Structure formats: structure tokens, C-alpha cells
All heavy atoms as TSV, in Angstrom:
chain	resi	resn	atom	element	x	y	z
A	1	MET	N	N	-21.106	41.743	-11.202
A	1	MET	CA	C	-20.827	40.738	-10.206
A	1	MET	C	C	-21.919	40.795	-9.129
A	1	MET	O	O	-22.590	41.735	-8.986
A	1	MET	CB	C	-19.467	40.882	-9.607
A	1	MET	CG	C	-18.298	40.807	-10.603
A	1	MET	SD	S	-18.193	39.186	-11.353
A	1	MET	CE	C	-18.701	39.529	-13.027
A	2	TYR	N	N	-21.960	39.763	-8.350
A	2	TYR	CA	C	-23.020	39.616	-7.330
A	2	TYR	C	C	-22.656	40.212	-5.994
A	2	TYR	O	O	-23.436	40.929	-5.417
A	2	TYR	CB	C	-23.339	38.153	-7.242
A	2	TYR	CG	C	-23.573	37.493	-8.569
A	2	TYR	CD1	C	-22.558	36.742	-9.111
A	2	TYR	CD2	C	-24.713	37.725	-9.285
A	2	TYR	CE1	C	-22.739	36.177	-10.359
A	2	TYR	CE2	C	-24.894	37.185	-10.560
A	2	TYR	CZ	C	-23.882	36.402	-11.084
A	2	TYR	OH	O	-24.021	35.863	-12.330
A	3	ALA	N	N	-21.472	39.943	-5.509
A	3	ALA	CA	C	-21.020	40.411	-4.210
A	3	ALA	C	C	-20.338	41.737	-4.306
A	3	ALA	O	O	-19.765	42.053	-5.310
A	3	ALA	CB	C	-20.056	39.404	-3.585
A	4	PRO	N	N	-20.448	42.552	-3.183
A	4	PRO	CA	C	-19.686	43.808	-3.208
A	4	PRO	C	C	-18.201	43.528	-3.370
A	4	PRO	O	O	-17.668	42.673	-2.694
A	4	PRO	CB	C	-19.993	44.397	-1.813
A	4	PRO	CG	C	-21.237	43.677	-1.363
A	4	PRO	CD	C	-21.241	42.317	-2.017
A	5	GLY	N	N	-17.572	44.289	-4.212
A	5	GLY	CA	C	-16.099	44.069	-4.477
A	5	GLY	C	C	-15.897	42.699	-5.210
A	5	GLY	O	O	-14.809	42.177	-5.151
A	6	GLY	N	N	-16.866	42.222	-5.866
A	6	GLY	CA	C	-16.791	40.902	-6.489
A	6	GLY	C	C	-16.191	40.841	-7.868
A	6	GLY	O	O	-16.201	39.820	-8.477
A	7	ARG	N	N	-15.631	41.920	-8.362
A	7	ARG	CA	C	-15.062	41.901	-9.731
A	7	ARG	C	C	-13.822	41.043	-9.802
A	7	ARG	O	O	-13.539	40.446	-10.825
A	7	ARG	CB	C	-14.742	43.355	-10.168
A	7	ARG	CG	C	-15.994	44.201	-10.344
A	7	ARG	CD	C	-15.990	44.714	-11.738
A	7	ARG	NE	N	-17.259	45.509	-11.941
A	7	ARG	CZ	C	-18.273	45.054	-12.568
A	7	ARG	NH1	N	-18.295	43.869	-13.040
A	7	ARG	NH2	N	-19.372	45.731	-12.678
A	8	ASP	N	N	-13.008	41.017	-8.736
A	8	ASP	CA	C	-11.784	40.230	-8.776
A	8	ASP	C	C	-12.019	38.808	-8.223
A	8	ASP	O	O	-12.236	38.668	-7.044
A	8	ASP	CB	C	-10.669	40.920	-8.001
A	8	ASP	CG	C	-9.376	40.180	-8.043
A	8	ASP	OD1	O	-9.234	39.283	-8.868
A	8	ASP	OD2	O	-8.457	40.523	-7.229
A	9	ARG	N	N	-12.072	37.854	-9.092
A	9	ARG	CA	C	-12.319	36.441	-8.679
A	9	ARG	C	C	-10.989	35.707	-8.528
A	9	ARG	O	O	-10.958	34.540	-8.368
A	9	ARG	CB	C	-13.200	35.727	-9.609
A	9	ARG	CG	C	-14.626	36.255	-9.545
A	9	ARG	CD	C	-15.417	35.628	-10.615
A	9	ARG	NE	N	-15.316	36.445	-11.807
A	9	ARG	CZ	C	-15.843	36.207	-12.977
A	9	ARG	NH1	N	-16.523	35.148	-13.137
A	9	ARG	NH2	N	-15.672	37.018	-13.966
A	10	THR	N	N	-9.846	36.397	-8.563
A	10	THR	CA	C	-8.549	35.712	-8.516
A	10	THR	C	C	-7.874	35.778	-7.161
A	10	THR	O	O	-6.906	35.119	-6.931
A	10	THR	CB	C	-7.584	36.349	-9.552
A	10	THR	OG1	O	-7.336	37.730	-9.236
A	10	THR	CG2	C	-8.095	36.173	-10.977
A	11	GLU	N	N	-8.433	36.608	-6.207
A	11	GLU	CA	C	-7.741	36.782	-4.938
A	11	GLU	C	C	-7.747	35.481	-4.136
A	11	GLU	O	O	-6.892	35.288	-3.237
A	11	GLU	CB	C	-8.313	37.888	-4.110
A	11	GLU	CG	C	-9.623	37.574	-3.383
A	11	GLU	CD	C	-10.875	37.530	-4.271
A	11	GLU	OE1	O	-10.750	38.029	-5.432
A	11	GLU	OE2	O	-11.902	37.069	-3.840
A	12	ASN	N	N	-8.566	34.557	-4.458
A	12	ASN	CA	C	-8.679	33.310	-3.692
A	12	ASN	C	C	-8.330	32.133	-4.606
A	12	ASN	O	O	-8.831	31.047	-4.391
A	12	ASN	CB	C	-10.064	33.173	-3.079
A	12	ASN	CG	C	-10.065	32.346	-1.796
A	12	ASN	OD1	O	-9.050	31.971	-1.353
A	12	ASN	ND2	N	-11.219	32.212	-1.237
A	13	ARG	N	N	-7.483	32.344	-5.576
A	13	ARG	CA	C	-7.280	31.336	-6.617
A	13	ARG	C	C	-6.604	30.063	-6.116
A	13	ARG	O	O	-6.796	29.026	-6.720
A	13	ARG	CB	C	-6.512	31.943	-7.816
A	13	ARG	CG	C	-5.080	32.335	-7.488
A	13	ARG	CD	C	-4.430	32.889	-8.755
A	13	ARG	NE	N	-3.287	33.642	-8.342
A	13	ARG	CZ	C	-3.201	34.930	-8.482
A	13	ARG	NH1	N	-4.173	35.645	-8.998
A	13	ARG	NH2	N	-2.105	35.575	-8.111
A	14	VAL	N	N	-5.844	30.146	-5.032
A	14	VAL	CA	C	-5.259	28.885	-4.520
A	14	VAL	C	C	-6.346	27.940	-4.000
A	14	VAL	O	O	-6.396	26.772	-4.362
A	14	VAL	CB	C	-4.230	29.187	-3.350
A	14	VAL	CG1	C	-3.756	27.923	-2.670
A	14	VAL	CG2	C	-3.062	29.962	-3.958
A	15	ASN	N	N	-7.287	28.500	-3.258
A	15	ASN	CA	C	-8.383	27.668	-2.770
A	15	ASN	C	C	-9.266	27.216	-3.942
A	15	ASN	O	O	-9.762	26.044	-3.889
A	15	ASN	CB	C	-9.216	28.435	-1.711
A	15	ASN	CG	C	-8.460	28.607	-0.414
A	15	ASN	OD1	O	-7.619	27.884	-0.034
A	15	ASN	ND2	N	-8.851	29.656	0.301
A	16	LEU	N	N	-9.496	28.089	-4.883
A	16	LEU	CA	C	-10.338	27.698	-6.022
A	16	LEU	C	C	-9.657	26.623	-6.866
A	16	LEU	O	O	-10.293	25.708	-7.337
A	16	LEU	CB	C	-10.639	28.957	-6.884
A	16	LEU	CG	C	-11.589	29.941	-6.281
A	16	LEU	CD1	C	-11.662	31.180	-7.210
A	16	LEU	CD2	C	-12.964	29.360	-6.072
A	17	SER	N	N	-8.313	26.672	-7.011
A	17	SER	CA	C	-7.628	25.675	-7.787
A	17	SER	C	C	-7.633	24.317	-7.078
A	17	SER	O	O	-7.831	23.287	-7.728
A	17	SER	CB	C	-6.136	26.089	-7.954
A	17	SER	OG	O	-6.063	27.208	-8.727
A	18	LEU	N	N	-7.528	24.347	-5.770
A	18	LEU	CA	C	-7.570	23.066	-5.046
A	18	LEU	C	C	-8.969	22.497	-5.126
A	18	LEU	O	O	-9.095	21.297	-5.426
A	18	LEU	CB	C	-7.264	23.320	-3.576
A	18	LEU	CG	C	-7.405	22.148	-2.600
A	18	LEU	CD1	C	-6.470	21.031	-3.037
A	18	LEU	CD2	C	-7.155	22.555	-1.164
A	19	LEU	N	N	-9.998	23.296	-4.995
A	19	LEU	CA	C	-11.324	22.803	-5.103
A	19	LEU	C	C	-11.682	22.301	-6.508
A	19	LEU	O	O	-12.218	21.213	-6.706
A	19	LEU	CB	C	-12.347	23.912	-4.723
A	19	LEU	CG	C	-13.825	23.616	-4.840
A	19	LEU	CD1	C	-14.197	22.463	-3.922
A	19	LEU	CD2	C	-14.682	24.815	-4.553
A	20	ALA	N	N	-11.263	23.016	-7.527
A	20	ALA	CA	C	-11.466	22.632	-8.878
A	20	ALA	C	C	-10.754	21.333	-9.234
A	20	ALA	O	O	-11.327	20.448	-9.888
A	20	ALA	CB	C	-11.062	23.746	-9.868
A	21	GLY	N	N	-9.543	21.149	-8.764
A	21	GLY	CA	C	-8.798	19.945	-8.982
A	21	GLY	C	C	-9.427	18.750	-8.307
A	21	GLY	O	O	-9.480	17.657	-8.874
A	22	THR	N	N	-9.917	18.979	-7.091
A	22	THR	CA	C	-10.584	17.883	-6.361
A	22	THR	C	C	-11.866	17.442	-7.084
A	22	THR	O	O	-12.155	16.210	-7.181
A	22	THR	CB	C	-10.925	18.333	-4.922
A	22	THR	OG1	O	-9.768	18.733	-4.274
A	22	THR	CG2	C	-11.594	17.222	-4.173
A	23	ILE	N	N	-12.526	18.341	-7.677
A	23	ILE	CA	C	-13.810	18.056	-8.345
A	23	ILE	C	C	-13.575	17.524	-9.757
A	23	ILE	O	O	-14.069	16.475	-10.153
A	23	ILE	CB	C	-14.712	19.303	-8.385
A	23	ILE	CG1	C	-15.172	19.659	-6.971
A	23	ILE	CG2	C	-15.934	18.994	-9.286
A	23	ILE	CD1	C	-15.879	20.957	-6.878
A	24	ALA	N	N	-12.846	18.266	-10.588
A	24	ALA	CA	C	-12.887	18.024	-12.043
A	24	ALA	C	C	-11.520	17.659	-12.634
A	24	ALA	O	O	-11.390	17.751	-13.840
A	24	ALA	CB	C	-13.422	19.264	-12.737
A	25	ASN	N	N	-10.580	17.230	-11.817
A	25	ASN	CA	C	-9.271	16.840	-12.438
A	25	ASN	C	C	-9.503	15.686	-13.420
A	25	ASN	O	O	-10.195	14.717	-13.113
A	25	ASN	CB	C	-8.303	16.381	-11.334
A	25	ASN	CG	C	-6.880	16.308	-11.810
A	25	ASN	OD1	O	-6.406	17.249	-12.433
A	25	ASN	ND2	N	-6.252	15.196	-11.520
A	26	PRO	N	N	-8.962	15.802	-14.673
A	26	PRO	CA	C	-9.239	14.793	-15.668
A	26	PRO	C	C	-8.737	13.420	-15.211
A	26	PRO	O	O	-7.741	13.311	-14.496
A	26	PRO	CB	C	-8.525	15.253	-16.939
A	26	PRO	CG	C	-7.822	16.520	-16.564
A	26	PRO	CD	C	-8.141	16.847	-15.175
A	27	ALA	N	N	-9.328	12.381	-15.728
A	27	ALA	CA	C	-9.017	11.010	-15.312
A	27	ALA	C	C	-7.732	10.515	-16.017
A	27	ALA	O	O	-7.337	9.368	-15.823
A	27	ALA	CB	C	-10.152	10.050	-15.604
A	28	ASP	N	N	-7.015	11.344	-16.814
A	28	ASP	CA	C	-5.802	10.913	-17.509
A	28	ASP	C	C	-4.565	11.040	-16.696
A	28	ASP	O	O	-3.468	10.592	-17.133
A	28	ASP	CB	C	-5.675	11.633	-18.824
A	28	ASP	CG	C	-5.580	13.125	-18.631
A	28	ASP	OD1	O	-5.626	13.599	-17.470
A	28	ASP	OD2	O	-5.450	13.844	-19.589
A	29	GLY	N	N	-4.601	11.529	-15.464
A	29	GLY	CA	C	-3.463	11.671	-14.612
A	29	GLY	C	C	-3.437	10.550	-13.581
A	29	GLY	O	O	-4.139	9.571	-13.659
A	30	THR	N	N	-2.500	10.711	-12.605
A	30	THR	CA	C	-2.391	9.708	-11.571
A	30	THR	C	C	-3.523	9.867	-10.546
A	30	THR	O	O	-3.856	8.913	-9.875
A	30	THR	CB	C	-1.041	9.840	-10.840
A	30	THR	OG1	O	-0.926	11.141	-10.290
A	30	THR	CG2	C	0.134	9.528	-11.753
A	31	ILE	N	N	-4.045	11.026	-10.426
A	31	ILE	CA	C	-5.170	11.307	-9.499
A	31	ILE	C	C	-6.319	11.908	-10.304
A	31	ILE	O	O	-6.119	12.915	-11.003
A	31	ILE	CB	C	-4.761	12.229	-8.360
A	31	ILE	CG1	C	-3.648	11.655	-7.548
A	31	ILE	CG2	C	-5.985	12.561	-7.496
A	31	ILE	CD1	C	-3.095	12.570	-6.523
A	32	SER	N	N	-7.490	11.321	-10.248
A	32	SER	CA	C	-8.604	11.915	-10.942
A	32	SER	C	C	-9.568	12.555	-9.919
A	32	SER	O	O	-9.653	12.163	-8.782
A	32	SER	CB	C	-9.364	10.885	-11.761
A	32	SER	OG	O	-9.953	9.905	-10.933
A	33	GLY	N	N	-10.291	13.576	-10.380
A	33	GLY	CA	C	-11.254	14.228	-9.584
A	33	GLY	C	C	-12.500	13.348	-9.345
A	33	GLY	O	O	-12.664	12.322	-10.004
A	34	VAL	N	N	-13.390	13.793	-8.459
A	34	VAL	CA	C	-14.579	13.023	-8.195
A	34	VAL	C	C	-15.531	13.065	-9.353
A	34	VAL	O	O	-16.439	12.241	-9.444
A	34	VAL	CB	C	-15.225	13.442	-6.853
A	34	VAL	CG1	C	-14.341	13.150	-5.681
A	34	VAL	CG2	C	-15.629	14.935	-6.915
A	35	ALA	N	N	-15.424	14.104	-10.179
A	35	ALA	CA	C	-16.328	14.255	-11.363
A	35	ALA	C	C	-15.469	14.758	-12.520
A	35	ALA	O	O	-15.542	15.925	-12.877
A	35	ALA	CB	C	-17.455	15.244	-11.042
A	36	PRO	N	N	-14.678	13.892	-13.113
A	36	PRO	CA	C	-13.694	14.324	-14.133
A	36	PRO	C	C	-14.351	14.904	-15.409
A	36	PRO	O	O	-13.692	15.567	-16.155
A	36	PRO	CB	C	-12.893	13.088	-14.447
A	36	PRO	CG	C	-13.633	11.900	-13.910
A	36	PRO	CD	C	-14.478	12.456	-12.786
A	37	GLN	N	N	-15.623	14.681	-15.620
A	37	GLN	CA	C	-16.291	15.219	-16.775
A	37	GLN	C	C	-17.015	16.561	-16.482
A	37	GLN	O	O	-17.695	17.100	-17.353
A	37	GLN	CB	C	-17.320	14.236	-17.359
A	37	GLN	CG	C	-16.734	12.882	-17.769
A	37	GLN	CD	C	-15.828	13.043	-18.944
A	37	GLN	OE1	O	-16.094	13.769	-19.888
A	37	GLN	NE2	N	-14.690	12.339	-18.870
A	38	ALA	N	N	-16.856	17.045	-15.294
A	38	ALA	CA	C	-17.599	18.240	-14.853
A	38	ALA	C	C	-17.096	19.506	-15.584
A	38	ALA	O	O	-15.902	19.563	-15.999
A	38	ALA	CB	C	-17.418	18.460	-13.387
A	39	GLN	N	N	-17.996	20.436	-15.779
A	39	GLN	CA	C	-17.625	21.780	-16.266
A	39	GLN	C	C	-17.918	22.741	-15.117
A	39	GLN	O	O	-19.017	22.737	-14.567
A	39	GLN	CB	C	-18.416	22.118	-17.457
A	39	GLN	CG	C	-18.193	21.232	-18.671
A	39	GLN	CD	C	-19.036	21.566	-19.838
A	39	GLN	OE1	O	-19.921	22.405	-19.778
A	39	GLN	NE2	N	-18.764	20.929	-20.973
A	40	LEU	N	N	-16.941	23.575	-14.768
A	40	LEU	CA	C	-17.027	24.482	-13.600
A	40	LEU	C	C	-17.322	25.899	-14.060
A	40	LEU	O	O	-16.803	26.337	-15.069
A	40	LEU	CB	C	-15.805	24.437	-12.767
A	40	LEU	CG	C	-15.374	23.022	-12.298
A	40	LEU	CD1	C	-14.062	23.129	-11.481
A	40	LEU	CD2	C	-16.446	22.422	-11.423
A	41	VAL	N	N	-18.113	26.609	-13.277
A	41	VAL	CA	C	-18.386	27.985	-13.468
A	41	VAL	C	C	-18.078	28.706	-12.137
A	41	VAL	O	O	-18.608	28.321	-11.138
A	41	VAL	CB	C	-19.862	28.270	-13.854
A	41	VAL	CG1	C	-20.165	29.734	-13.974
A	41	VAL	CG2	C	-20.224	27.521	-15.130
A	42	VAL	N	N	-17.269	29.796	-12.177
A	42	VAL	CA	C	-16.939	30.473	-10.954
A	42	VAL	C	C	-17.822	31.713	-10.869
A	42	VAL	O	O	-17.850	32.520	-11.761
A	42	VAL	CB	C	-15.491	30.908	-10.922
A	42	VAL	CG1	C	-15.096	31.757	-9.706
A	42	VAL	CG2	C	-14.550	29.696	-11.021
A	43	MET	N	N	-18.575	31.803	-9.787
A	43	MET	CA	C	-19.453	32.896	-9.510
A	43	MET	C	C	-19.290	33.314	-8.058
A	43	MET	O	O	-19.512	32.555	-7.184
A	43	MET	CB	C	-20.904	32.577	-9.792
A	43	MET	CG	C	-21.120	32.197	-11.230
A	43	MET	SD	S	-22.845	31.907	-11.557
A	43	MET	CE	C	-22.964	32.589	-13.164
A	44	LYS	N	N	-18.873	34.529	-7.809
A	44	LYS	CA	C	-18.516	35.020	-6.527
A	44	LYS	C	C	-19.748	35.644	-5.884
A	44	LYS	O	O	-20.292	36.648	-6.417
A	44	LYS	CB	C	-17.388	36.009	-6.529
A	44	LYS	CG	C	-16.969	36.497	-5.167
A	44	LYS	CD	C	-15.759	37.390	-5.327
A	44	LYS	CE	C	-15.333	37.936	-3.943
A	44	LYS	NZ	N	-14.123	38.749	-4.058
A	45	VAL	N	N	-20.242	35.110	-4.782
A	45	VAL	CA	C	-21.384	35.629	-4.079
A	45	VAL	C	C	-21.035	36.176	-2.702
A	45	VAL	O	O	-21.887	36.823	-2.062
A	45	VAL	CB	C	-22.540	34.613	-3.982
A	45	VAL	CG1	C	-23.088	34.314	-5.368
A	45	VAL	CG2	C	-22.156	33.378	-3.224
A	46	PHE	N	N	-19.837	35.831	-2.164
A	46	PHE	CA	C	-19.448	36.365	-0.888
A	46	PHE	C	C	-18.586	37.621	-1.070
A	46	PHE	O	O	-17.662	37.598	-1.894
A	46	PHE	CB	C	-18.644	35.343	-0.106
A	46	PHE	CG	C	-19.460	34.164	0.395
A	46	PHE	CD1	C	-19.727	33.085	-0.384
A	46	PHE	CD2	C	-19.959	34.202	1.672
A	46	PHE	CE1	C	-20.466	32.032	0.080
A	46	PHE	CE2	C	-20.704	33.154	2.155
A	46	PHE	CZ	C	-20.968	32.070	1.347
A	47	GLY	N	N	-18.893	38.703	-0.377
A	47	GLY	CA	C	-18.085	39.908	-0.516
A	47	GLY	C	C	-16.694	39.717	0.036
A	47	GLY	O	O	-16.413	38.799	0.799
A	48	ASP	N	N	-15.789	40.636	-0.327
A	48	ASP	CA	C	-14.377	40.549	0.119
A	48	ASP	C	C	-14.234	40.608	1.640
A	48	ASP	O	O	-13.366	39.982	2.190
A	48	ASP	CB	C	-13.591	41.697	-0.505
A	48	ASP	CG	C	-13.447	41.531	-2.000
A	48	ASP	OD1	O	-13.606	40.400	-2.539
A	48	ASP	OD2	O	-13.157	42.556	-2.709
A	49	ASN	N	N	-15.067	41.348	2.302
A	49	ASN	CA	C	-14.932	41.512	3.719
A	49	ASN	C	C	-16.214	40.971	4.494
A	49	ASN	O	O	-16.557	41.431	5.587
A	49	ASN	CB	C	-14.743	43.025	4.074
A	49	ASN	CG	C	-13.499	43.511	3.498
A	49	ASN	OD1	O	-12.479	42.868	3.570
A	49	ASN	ND2	N	-13.554	44.679	2.963
A	50	SER	N	N	-16.864	40.018	3.880
A	50	SER	CA	C	-18.128	39.569	4.424
A	50	SER	C	C	-18.008	38.160	5.020
A	50	SER	O	O	-17.145	37.377	4.592
A	50	SER	CB	C	-19.157	39.474	3.265
A	50	SER	OG	O	-20.347	39.002	3.742
A	51	THR	N	N	-18.816	37.853	5.991
A	51	THR	CA	C	-18.841	36.528	6.518
A	51	THR	C	C	-20.045	35.752	5.998
A	51	THR	O	O	-20.292	34.617	6.401
A	51	THR	CB	C	-18.914	36.599	8.050
A	51	THR	OG1	O	-20.061	37.315	8.431
A	51	THR	CG2	C	-17.683	37.206	8.633
A	52	GLY	N	N	-20.819	36.398	5.162
A	52	GLY	CA	C	-21.993	35.723	4.600
A	52	GLY	C	C	-22.339	36.224	3.200
A	52	GLY	O	O	-21.709	37.134	2.740
A	53	ALA	N	N	-23.288	35.608	2.593
A	53	ALA	CA	C	-23.724	36.029	1.253
A	53	ALA	C	C	-25.182	36.415	1.319
A	53	ALA	O	O	-25.973	35.727	1.992
A	53	ALA	CB	C	-23.522	34.896	0.248
A	54	ALA	N	N	-25.626	37.422	0.579
A	54	ALA	CA	C	-26.943	37.856	0.524
A	54	ALA	C	C	-27.747	36.838	-0.337
A	54	ALA	O	O	-27.237	36.341	-1.371
A	54	ALA	CB	C	-27.093	39.251	-0.079
A	55	GLU	N	N	-28.937	36.592	0.065
A	55	GLU	CA	C	-29.787	35.600	-0.640
A	55	GLU	C	C	-30.013	36.074	-2.070
A	55	GLU	O	O	-30.021	35.247	-2.976
A	55	GLU	CB	C	-31.154	35.463	0.062
A	55	GLU	CG	C	-32.043	34.441	-0.559
A	55	GLU	CD	C	-33.338	34.295	0.186
A	55	GLU	OE1	O	-33.419	34.688	1.341
A	55	GLU	OE2	O	-34.293	33.692	-0.415
A	56	ASP	N	N	-30.182	37.354	-2.287
A	56	ASP	CA	C	-30.376	37.892	-3.662
A	56	ASP	C	C	-29.158	37.602	-4.531
A	56	ASP	O	O	-29.289	37.320	-5.694
A	56	ASP	CB	C	-30.635	39.411	-3.616
A	56	ASP	CG	C	-32.027	39.728	-3.040
A	56	ASP	OD1	O	-32.866	38.816	-2.982
A	56	ASP	OD2	O	-32.230	40.913	-2.678
A	57	ASP	N	N	-27.955	37.749	-4.008
A	57	ASP	CA	C	-26.746	37.475	-4.739
A	57	ASP	C	C	-26.620	36.011	-5.104
A	57	ASP	O	O	-26.283	35.657	-6.250
A	57	ASP	CB	C	-25.487	37.828	-3.942
A	57	ASP	CG	C	-25.366	39.324	-3.704
A	57	ASP	OD1	O	-25.951	40.112	-4.510
A	57	ASP	OD2	O	-24.695	39.771	-2.752
A	58	ILE	N	N	-26.969	35.105	-4.194
A	58	ILE	CA	C	-26.949	33.644	-4.456
A	58	ILE	C	C	-27.953	33.344	-5.570
A	58	ILE	O	O	-27.648	32.598	-6.529
A	58	ILE	CB	C	-27.223	32.854	-3.208
A	58	ILE	CG1	C	-26.095	33.101	-2.190
A	58	ILE	CG2	C	-27.346	31.385	-3.513
A	58	ILE	CD1	C	-26.406	32.540	-0.827
A	59	LEU	N	N	-29.115	33.824	-5.433
A	59	LEU	CA	C	-30.217	33.500	-6.424
A	59	LEU	C	C	-29.837	34.071	-7.794
A	59	LEU	O	O	-30.084	33.424	-8.808
A	59	LEU	CB	C	-31.519	34.052	-5.944
A	59	LEU	CG	C	-32.122	33.372	-4.710
A	59	LEU	CD1	C	-33.388	34.067	-4.236
A	59	LEU	CD2	C	-32.376	31.892	-4.961
A	60	ALA	N	N	-29.275	35.270	-7.856
A	60	ALA	CA	C	-28.907	35.847	-9.152
A	60	ALA	C	C	-27.783	35.022	-9.826
A	60	ALA	O	O	-27.809	34.773	-11.040
A	60	ALA	CB	C	-28.407	37.285	-8.949
A	61	ALA	N	N	-26.815	34.516	-9.048
A	61	ALA	CA	C	-25.758	33.665	-9.595
A	61	ALA	C	C	-26.313	32.388	-10.101
A	61	ALA	O	O	-25.962	31.917	-11.173
A	61	ALA	CB	C	-24.685	33.406	-8.548
A	62	LEU	N	N	-27.237	31.769	-9.353
A	62	LEU	CA	C	-27.847	30.565	-9.782
A	62	LEU	C	C	-28.673	30.697	-11.064
A	62	LEU	O	O	-28.629	29.864	-11.988
A	62	LEU	CB	C	-28.779	29.951	-8.691
A	62	LEU	CG	C	-28.038	29.376	-7.493
A	62	LEU	CD1	C	-29.025	29.056	-6.361
A	62	LEU	CD2	C	-27.216	28.144	-7.876
A	63	GLU	N	N	-29.366	31.805	-11.159
A	63	GLU	CA	C	-30.175	32.105	-12.371
A	63	GLU	C	C	-29.226	32.290	-13.604
A	63	GLU	O	O	-29.554	31.890	-14.698
A	63	GLU	CB	C	-31.036	33.315	-12.174
A	63	GLU	CG	C	-32.236	33.060	-11.261
A	63	GLU	CD	C	-33.032	34.328	-10.984
A	63	GLU	OE1	O	-32.806	35.333	-11.655
A	63	GLU	OE2	O	-33.923	34.260	-10.124
A	64	ASP	N	N	-28.079	32.888	-13.424
A	64	ASP	CA	C	-27.153	33.107	-14.515
A	64	ASP	C	C	-26.340	31.907	-14.945
A	64	ASP	O	O	-25.826	31.863	-15.997
A	64	ASP	CB	C	-26.160	34.279	-14.146
A	64	ASP	CG	C	-26.847	35.610	-14.182
A	64	ASP	OD1	O	-27.947	35.733	-14.708
A	64	ASP	OD2	O	-26.199	36.562	-13.667
A	65	SER	N	N	-26.321	30.931	-14.072
A	65	SER	CA	C	-25.477	29.727	-14.341
A	65	SER	C	C	-26.075	28.802	-15.315
A	65	SER	O	O	-26.929	28.600	-15.886
A	65	SER	CB	C	-25.141	28.955	-13.078
A	65	SER	OG	O	-26.315	28.447	-12.503
């Protein structure tokens, strides 16, 4: 993982679910996302107790995506 303590990507799943639904909710429901054909990849670059992300962590995640 990129961020310190970044192995657990589920601790913020409520926010991630809201964001994912806003972006990629399929168009077959009553509300569609802004990009219903999108494919999402979750990559954590902010540490558990951090207010920022290291540039190296961001670049490594982008390279892996």
C-alpha cells in the first residue's frame, strides 16, 4: 500500500460508497451517476492519521492504476 497504515481500505467505506455511487451508479435505477460506465479503482494515499499525502505515494498509486 502507499500510505502508512494503508492496508485497510474499509475504514472509510461509507464515504467511499457515497462517492462511488455519485460517480458510477448504473443508469438502470431511478438515479444514475455522473459517469455510469466508469470503472473505479480504490487506492489509499492518505495515512490513517495524516492530513496530507506524500507526493511519492500519489505518484506510485497513479503509476499502478
